[in-house]
N, C-alpha and C positions, 0 to 999 in steps of 0.2 A: 209094167211100167205104169206108173201116170202121167198123166200130162201139167203141164202147168198150163194156170190158168188164160194166163196173158200171152199163151204162145199159141199165134195163129197158125204156125206151120203143124201144129201137132206132134213135135217132134219129143225125143223122150227127155226127161230131165234131168239137169247137173247139177253139179254141187252148189253152184250161183242160185238154184232155183226152190232149194230146200228150205225150210224153217230154219230161223235162225235160233241155233241154240242158247244155253242161258252163259256159256263159256265162250261162245263167239259171239264180238259185237257185229252190229251191223255196219256193210259196210255200203260206204256211199254210192251210187249208179257211176259207172262209167261214164266220161263225156261223151262218147259216142254211143250211148246205150239209146238216146233221142232217138235215132233212127229206125230202131225196130219199131216204135209207135208212130210211125211217121204217117198212118191212113188212120189211125183212129183219131175218133175225134173226144176233143177232148170237152171235160165235164169240171162242174166244182169240187169234184171227188178225186179229180187227177193225182191229183200228190197222193194220195192215200192209196189210190188205185195202180201206182206203180209208175207216173209219167215220169220216168228219170229226166228227160230236157226239161219240162217247166220247173222240177223241183233242184235241177242243178240253176237255172235263173235262178229261182229264188234264193240259193243257198248266196250266191255272187251277188245278189244285188243287197242284201242283208250283210253281207260282206265288206262292202264296200262304205256302207253306213256305221262300219263299228269305228270307232275310235283306233289311232294307229300309236304302238306303246312302243320305244325301242332307248336304249344306252342311252342316244343323245338327248332325247327327254327328260330324263329322267335326272333329278339336283345332281351334280358331280362334284359340288364342293364341300369339304369338309372344314373341321379345324383342329387347333391341336391337339382338343382333350380327344377327337374322333381315336387317333393315332396311336401308338404305344409309344413313350417317350420321343417324342417329333417336338419341337421348336421350329424346324426348318418350313412348317407348312403356316403360310400365311392368312388371311381373311377365306380365303377359298383355294381351291384345286382341283383340277381336273380329275375326276373320278370317273368309272365306268362299273356296271354291275354284270356279273358274269355272264357269258352268252348261254344258251339254254338250246341247243341242235335242235329239240325236237320243236318248239315253237318257230325257227327261223324255215326250217325244212315242211311244217304242214302245206300239204297240197289240196288245196280248195276245191281242185278238179279229182280229187279220191286216185286212188293205187288202180293203175292201170299200164297195160303192156306198152301202148306207143308213146312213151316219154319222150319230151324235148325239152334241152334245156333251155332255148331263147324263150318260153311260154313266160318265165316271170312271175311275181306274188304283187307285184303294182305295177303302176305307169304314171309319169306326169309328161303333163308338155310344158316347154318354154313359153316364156311371158307373151312371144312373137307368134309363136304356136308354127314354129317351122320345125322343131327338132320336138323326140319324144326320148324321154330316159324310161327307162326298164329295170327295175329293180329284179334280179334273176334268184336270189337269194336269200333276199333279207323283205319283210313286208312294208317297208317305206322308200322313198328316194331322197336323200339329201342335198343339198343346195349345189347348184354345179359352176363351179369355178371357171370362166371363160374370157376370150376375150385379152384388152390390156391387163396386166393384174400390175397393180401398185405396190412394190417391197417394202416396208415400213414396219422397223425394230419395234416391237413390244416390250411392257414394261417388264414382264418376264424372260424377256432376252432370244423370244422365239419371236414368229412374223405373223400372228394369228390366224385367220382360216384359211391365207393362203400357204402356209406352212403345211409341210407334210406331216408335223407331227402330230399336228391338231384336228388337221381333215382330210379325206381323203382328197387325190387328186386326179386330173386327167394322166392317164397311164402314159410313162417313158420307156422306149424300149433300149432307149441306154443308162436306166435305172431301173431295171424290172422288179429289184428287190422292195421298193418302196411300198406297195399295197399289201408288203406280211409286217410293216412296222406296226407293233404290238400298240394296243390303248393302255392307262394309267391301271395297274394290276390293283387289286384290292390290297388292304394296310397290311395283310399277313405275309406280303410276297418281298423276298430279300431285296430287290430291284426298286422298292416303291420311293424311295428318297430320292432316285431321278428323277422325278414328276415332281419333287417338290420346291420351290422357289423361294430362297434363302429370307430372311425375315433380319432388320437391325437388330433381333437379338440373337442371330444367330454369329453376330460380325463383333470378333474380338480388335480393339484397336490398338495399334501397336505406335502411334506418334504421338507424342502429348504436345501437341503443337495445334493449342483452341483456335488461332485465328486460320487456321490451314484447314484443306479439305483432309478427310477421315483415311488412314489408311490402316489396315491390318490385316486380320487371318478368318480364315471358314474355321468355325469352333472346332475343336479335337475332336467329339462328339461324332458332329456331322463329317467330318471327314473321314473318323474311320469306316462309317458306315459305306460311304462313296469308296472307298480303299476292298472294302469287303466285294463290291457290285464288281468292281473291275477285276478281283483273283478271282472272281467268281467266271468270267468270260474270259480269262486265260487258259481256263479251263474247259471251255467249251471250245474254243478255236484250237486247242491242243487235240482234244476228241476228233472235230471235224477234221481238221488235216489225215488225222491215224484210218478213220472210221468211212471218211466220203468216199464215194464209186470214185474215184480216178476221176479229179475236179480239174477244168481245164483251167490253165495258167492264169489265164486274166481273171477267173473268177477267185483263186489262192494271191493274187498279186493285188486285186481289189479288199477281199478281205484282210490281209495284211497289213495295206493304209489305212482303212477305218480302225482296226486293231490299236495300229500306233498311232495314229492323232488320238483314241482313248487313251491310252497313254500320257500323249505327250501333255493332254488337259488335266488329265487328275496330277501330273509335276506340276502343272503352274501352280497349284497352292497351295505351294510350300512358300512363295514369293510372296510377299505385301501388295496388296492391291486397294483400289479403292473398292466402296460397298459395290456398286456400278458393275466394275471389273467381274466382281466374284458371281455377284449375279449371273453376268457373262460366262463366265466359265463354266458353273452349273450348267446353262445350257447349250452351250458345248459338249460338255461330257455327255447330256442326256443325247443328245443327237447322233453323236459317234455311237454311243453304246447302244442304241437301238438299231442303229442303220447294219452296226455289226450281227447284231441279234437276226435281223430280217435276214440278211444276205444268206446265214446260215441255213435259216429256215427254208425260204424262198429256194435253193438251191436242191434240199433235200426233198421236198414237194415236187417240183418240176421232173425229179428222177424217178417218184411214185408213176408219172402220165405213163398213161399205157400206148404203144405206138400208135394208136390212131385217134387222130383229133376227136373223133365221132365221141361222145356222151351216152350211153344209154342209160344213166341210170343216175338216182340225186347222192350226189355227195356230202357229206358232213362238213362243215365250217368249222377253220382253221381255231383252234380253239385260243392260241396267242398265250400270255402269262396270267395264270391261277384261275384259266378256264373265260376271260374277258375280251377274247378274241382279239382281232388286228384291222386292220385302219381299209383296205381294201382300193378300190380304185373304177374312176371312171372311162370305157375305152369306147371306141368307134370302131375298131376292124372286129369282124365277127371273131374271126382265127384266134387272137388275142382274148376276145372276150370268152372264148370258150374253151380257152386253156385255163384261163382264172378260174372261171367257174368249176375246173375239174379239178384245180390247185389249192380249192376249200377257200376262198379269199372272197370276203362280198364285193358283188361286183355290179354293176350301174351302166349299162348300152343304150349308148347314144345314138341315134340315127336321125335321117329327114324323115320326116312324119308320111311322107307317101310312100315310104319303103316300109312300112312298118305291118308286119302281117295282120290280119285279123286271130290268128292264134296268139298275139301278144295283146291284144285288148279287146276280145272278144267279151262281151258280159260282165265287165270291171270296170268301173270310173275311175277317171283318173283322180289321183291324190294331186293336195298341196306339194310343193317340196318344203322339206323339211330345214328349215334354218339354224344356224350355229347359235346353241344355247351355254353361257359360261364359257365361251373361249374369248380368251385373252384379249381384248382389242385398243384398249389405251395404250396409247404412243407412250416410250419411256421418254426421262424427262432429259436425257441429252441423247443427242443421235435419233431420236425419234422416229426423224421428218423422213420423206420418202425418199429412198438411199438408190431403189432403181426401178424400173418399169420394162416388162417384157410380156411378152405375149403366153400366156395359159399353158402349159404341159411342157416340153423339157427346158426352152426357154427360161422360163420362170423358176424350175425347179434346181438348176445350173446356177441360176439368182439367188437363190434362195441359201444351196450349199457355199457359194464363192462370200456370201455375205458373212455369213454363219464363223465362216474362218477369218475374215479381214477384221472381225471386233478385232479378234488376238493377235490383231499383225499392226505394229506401228506404221508398217510404208505405207500405210491407208489414211493418216491420220494425216490434216491438213499443218503445213507447219510454214512459217514464212520462207526467204530464201536462207539457206543453209549458209553454215559460217564456216567454208573451207580454208582451206592452205591458199589465199588470196595474194596479189603481189602487196597489197597494204600492208596486211598484218605481218606479212611475213618483211617485209620490209622495217616496220614499225621493230619486230622482236629484233632484229637483225642490226637495229641500231647501236652504233658505238664498235661492232666489226667494218673495220678498214680494210679494205684490199680485197673483202670475201667474197663481191660477188653481190649483186641486190635482183629483185624479181623471182618471179617464178620459177624455178628450176630445179636440177636434182642435187647442185653444188652449194647450192644457195641452202638447201634444206641440209643438207649433211653437217656443215661447217655453224649452222644453228644448233645444232643438236649436238656438238660436241660435248660441252658437256654433260649430259645426260646419258654419255657412255661412260662416265669416271665416276666411281663411287667418292658419298660425300657423306662425310659426318658430322652429327647434332645430336646434341642430347636429349631432343622429343621426337629422335627419325630411326626408327628401327634399321637396323643395318639389313642388306642385300646379302644374301648366301654367296658364301664364298664362290662356291665352286660355279656357279652360275655370273656373279662379278667377273672372273677368269675368262670365261666364254665369248661376256658383253665388249672385256675391254682389250682383247685381240681379235677382235674384228677388224680386215681389211674395208677401213671407210672409203677406198680409193673407187672400188665397185659402182658402180651405178646400179639404182633401185628402179621397182617397177610401178611403184606410184608414192605419190606425196598424202599421209590419212593424218589425219587428227588426233584426237584423244577421244575416248565413249568416257572419262571420267579423270579428274583434275588429279594432279600428280601428288603423292603427298608430300613433296619437298616444297611443292606450291601453298599446303595450308598450312605447315608446324614451322618452317624457316623463317618468319619476316622476323625485322630484329624489333622490331616496335612492338611493344605486348599490347595497346590498344586493337592495333592492327590483327595481330594474332587471337584477340579476344572477338574480332568483328568477323572473320573468316571461320574461327572456331561457329559461334552461334550462325553464321548464314548455313555454313554447311550442315550442321544438325537442324537445321528446319527444312534443308531441301534433301538429305539424305532419305529418306524412306522413298520419296516420292521418286528421286532418281533408282533407289532400289525395285521401286514399283515396273519399271521401263524395264527389268529383265525378266517378267513375267510378259513377255509379248513373244510371236513367233520367229523376229527377228529383231535386231537391236535397233537404238535408234542411229542417228550419222551421226559422225562422231564431229570434233567443232575444235579451235586452238585455243592453245593456252591463255590467251589474249583472252577467250572466252569466258572461259571458265577463270580467268581470275574477275572481270567484270560482274560473275554472279556470286562470288565470294569478297569481294569488297563493294558490297554496298554501305555505307556509311550512315551513320543516321543524322538528322539535318543538327547542322552547326546553329551553337546560341549564338547571341549579335554578340557575346564578350569573345569567341573562340573567332568568331567571322571577322573582329576589329584585331585577335594578336596574328592572324595569319596574314590578314593585311600590312600588319606591322613589321612582319617577319620578309613579307616580297617587297615592300617598297622600296629600301634602301637599296636593297642587290640591284633592281631593277634601276633606282634612280642613279647608281653610279654606272652600271650598263652604260645607260643613257649618254653621260655626260662623258664618259670615255669616248664613245662613237662619234657624239658631238663633236669633240675636242679636235679627232685621228680627219674625219669629214668633214668639217665645217659648214653640213648640210642641217640645218634646222627640222626638215621635214623626215629624217632618219627614222627618228625615236618614232614619229607617228605613225610611220607607213609599217615599223615593226611590229606596233601594237596591235594595227588593222590585221596584220597576216596574224599573230597568236590567237586572239580574238576568232578570226574564223576558224583555224586549227582546233580551238578548243571545243566552239560550236559543231565541228564536226567529229572530233571526238567524242561532245556529248550525244551526238544521231546514232553511234554505232552503239554507245552501252545501251541505248532507251531500244535499237534493235536487236541486240542479246535478250535486254530482258523479254521483248516482246517475241523474241524466238524459245524460251523456257517458257516464258506464259502456255504459250500452245503445244509445247511440249509436254507439259503437267497437266492440259487440260483445262486451265485457271482462267474461264472467261468471266466470271463476273469477278474477281480477285487478280487480276495481273500482277506481276511483278514491277514492283518499284525499283528507281534509281538507291534511294533515301527510304533507310528501313532502320527502324528501332533497334539492335542485340534484345537476342531475349536475358531474361536475368538467370535462368536456372533451365535444368534439364533433367531428363531422365536416362542414365546408361546403365546397362546390366543391372536394373531393378533399385538404383541408387539414385538418388537427385543430390546433384551439383550444381554450386552458384557459380555464375558468373561474375565475378569481384570488379567492378570497373573501375573502381578506384585505385586500386593497385594496379591496374592497368594501366592509366593513368599515371601514378608513380613510379613504370617503371619494374614492376611484379608481377608474377605469374598469375595470371585471374585464376585458374583453375590445380589443381594437382598434376603434376609432369605425367604420372603412369597412366592418367585418362586419355592425355595427350596420344602418349605414345601408341595403346590402343587402338583409338579412334583413328591415325593414321597407319597402324597396320592392318585394321580391318577395309580402310582403302585400299592399301596398297595390294590385299588380296584380291579385293572383288577385281582390283584393276587387271590383274594376272589372268584370273579365269576369265574373265570377258575374253582377253587378246587370245588366250589360247584358243576359246571358242571361235572367233574370227577370222585368227589364220587356217584353222582346220575347215571353215568355209570357203577360202579365199584358194588352197592346196587341193581341198576334194569340192570342188563344183558342183556340187548334185544336190536338185532340189524335191522337195515332198516329202511327205510327214514318215515315209520309211529311213529315207535317210536324215530326217531330224531326230526323229528316232534313235537310230543306231551312233549318230554325234553325240547326241545326251547321254544314254547310257555310259558309252566311252570315257566322257567324261565326269561322268555318277563315280565311276571306277577309279578315276586318278583323285580327283576333292571328293576324302570322303566326308558324311556330313547329312544333313538335310536336301542341301539342293546344291547342283553342280555352282553356284555362282554367287551364294551368298555363302560363306564362313559360319561355322559354329562359334559364338565367344560363350566359354573359353576353347578354343579348339582341340583336337582328339588330339592325343602325344603322336600319333603317325600320318606321314604327310613329305610333302616334298622340301618342308622347311626344318625339320625334324634331324639333330646333331648326328645322333647317329644311324649308322646306314641300315641297320637291319630294320630300324622302323622307317627308311622312305622306300627299300626293296620293294613292295606291294604297287607304291602309288607310282614309283619308276617303269614297275612292268607295265603296267596300264598306261602312261605314257609311250612307252616305246611302242606296245601295240597300235593306238591312235597314230603315231610318225609314221608307222609301217607302210599307211595308205597315201603318204605323200610320195610325188615323184621323183625327189631329191632323195629319198632315202637313200641313206649305202649299206653294203652287202651285209657289214658288222652288225648292223641291228637287225638285219632281216635272219642270219646265221645263229645270232646266240640270244639268249635272255637274263633277265633277273631271277636268281632263285636265290629262297633265303638262305641255304647251306653254300653258296659259292664264297669263294674269297673275298676278303675285302676289298685287296687293291684289282682282281679284277672286277670285281662290280663297281669301283671307282671311275678305272679307264672306261668301261659301256657307259656310265652314267655323262662322261664327259662329254663322251660321240653324242649322246641324248641331247644333253643340254647345248652341244654348238650347234647341231643341226637346227635348234628351235631357233637360236637366236639369229644365226644367217637366213633362213624364210624369214623371221621377222624382219629384219632390216631391211630386207630384198621388199617385202611387201609391203610397211609403213614405212620406208625414207625414212626412219627414226630408231634411237633405241626401246627397245622392247620392254615392257613393264616386268618387273620378275619376282618372285617369292621373296620373301623376309624373314629373319628371325624373329618369333616369337616374343614380346617381352618379356619377362618376368613376371607383371602381375597376371601375365595372360594364360600360363600354361598350367595343366590342368594339372589338379594333384593326385 
């Protein structure tokens, strides 16, 4: 055998010593090849003579000077013309190029048997020089998020570089799936619309009030794309539950929670919202979807890991969606770092500088930190200030999750003092009921609400369903109530039963102007606090400014009555000061009522988010409005003459919609009190049951015209399906009787048996509503003839 010319030991040649063949490329020398040339003197031709150690140093030096390219350096913005059939995208959108695993796993040290996962491909030192960040499987080092973090809402409803959706964060053992959050895929991906921020062109306005804030919906085409994406996730969750190798209980619970949160966010698109809330909904849906996807991918990746934590070979990177990769994470612990490296996610190992070994930095120059490029950092117009501050890591990741959910929760809206059932308002409403008790108490509330338990007939008021009215009238009002709860919406009797036609016009005008704003509150995770009937009356009875002639006429009507009362009072008492003291008391009471009305307007202004244009006590009524696609004029002249200011059937339709929304909201709130379970899964279960009871788009908002089947239907066959769904809802209540547990509604059951079971359902509902609310419950009403679907 021939000897290798450089083999000083003169041993036999090996495969490595042979001449390279055309079909076998020359391999770079091993990192330890230089040890064989330790005694050989270097010459100028050392590199050509096979000095592997010198060649290695030269290659590393040249590599360190090469510009580093990675997806975060590339433009990740596109326009609507770059995406097929997409108008959601704004002037810019985060994009990521497909991952090239061969480029990421390029080993500058060459193939060798002594592989070390902690060697890394690049490293950087912090600004103060105390820590070293090593990129283990990508050739760049991203900016590290450490210390106190300010969590601010950005204009795309994310939280900027501090958001795990936009940038890798410190690893959190309580949220181990966050490193698997996918980057923005290519435009061919089905789920690409999740990363797109809506533009004003994607917003369809629902209200026609030019002076107020615009409320509307996301365009149907965009909403259809989001629904298809969520349906794909539904299939992935089902497959994961069936095929995954025995996932632990807490993993399944977290997966179902995220899946329920995704479904809850999608359902809220059916409720009218402001453009700002539509953007928040898209951001919330994006977050829940990608976290659900990441959790399943994280579990499947960790299940593939070998029992031994020692990594003996390079691991290809996680491909993500359409090969665009995943976010990765910064780690401070060796075991977690090694586990994530083996799980195929980008990892940056953070160490104290004096603890870094030579193997991680030898022959390689440090690189600068890669700063965020094209990550939205401008704050939102409203609510974009620093919402919270927390330390980077688990604390700030938990704060981001909480703030993302809080954007859709009315409980986190800053409101003035709530207008509950205080002594003053109960006493004011109870004025005229002598001997019935005063102040705050259950007896006063029962007597005060006595008229609401009776059926009231009016030409503009749709009648209550008979079987529900019978159950309400037969309640035992001597029983004590657990609480005194106000009204989430005004009663239809207040809206349509004023005797004065001008007052009716003002009530209809104010309701139509605020109707969409109130319905938009239904698109939150929790409802707004209930208020008293007096507060709703103040909101609806905001009359316009009186002219000079109207003021003089009003004063002339008050003067004779007040003077006659003063004369009678003076002749009886013989004191001239009684009239002046009475006038002072009346003036003080009027000022107090005026302050209370202003406080009510301030409360609703904060509830609607009208900071720039708060509600006023004096407002001009609208001249016309659009109802079901038809414009109607409010005839003020006719109202002043005592005639109807608009068609009576339109008033009936408005009253029926208000009554139906109030009934649905009270069913939801009553179920929340009877089954006090919190969380996304409990909320999703409640909404699924309500969707089955109230057929249509969204459980809280009825369709106009409503479908033939419903609790309001005259024929029992048209009510049976909704009644069965209502029975399933009541089965969860503690006071559910045995008859509802043993029997169920069926289309083929005898009508008499069905009516008997229906009475049991209605009776249980009315009794529980009285016990929990301390008043008469809102009931379904018969659909007006003009609204009945043909």
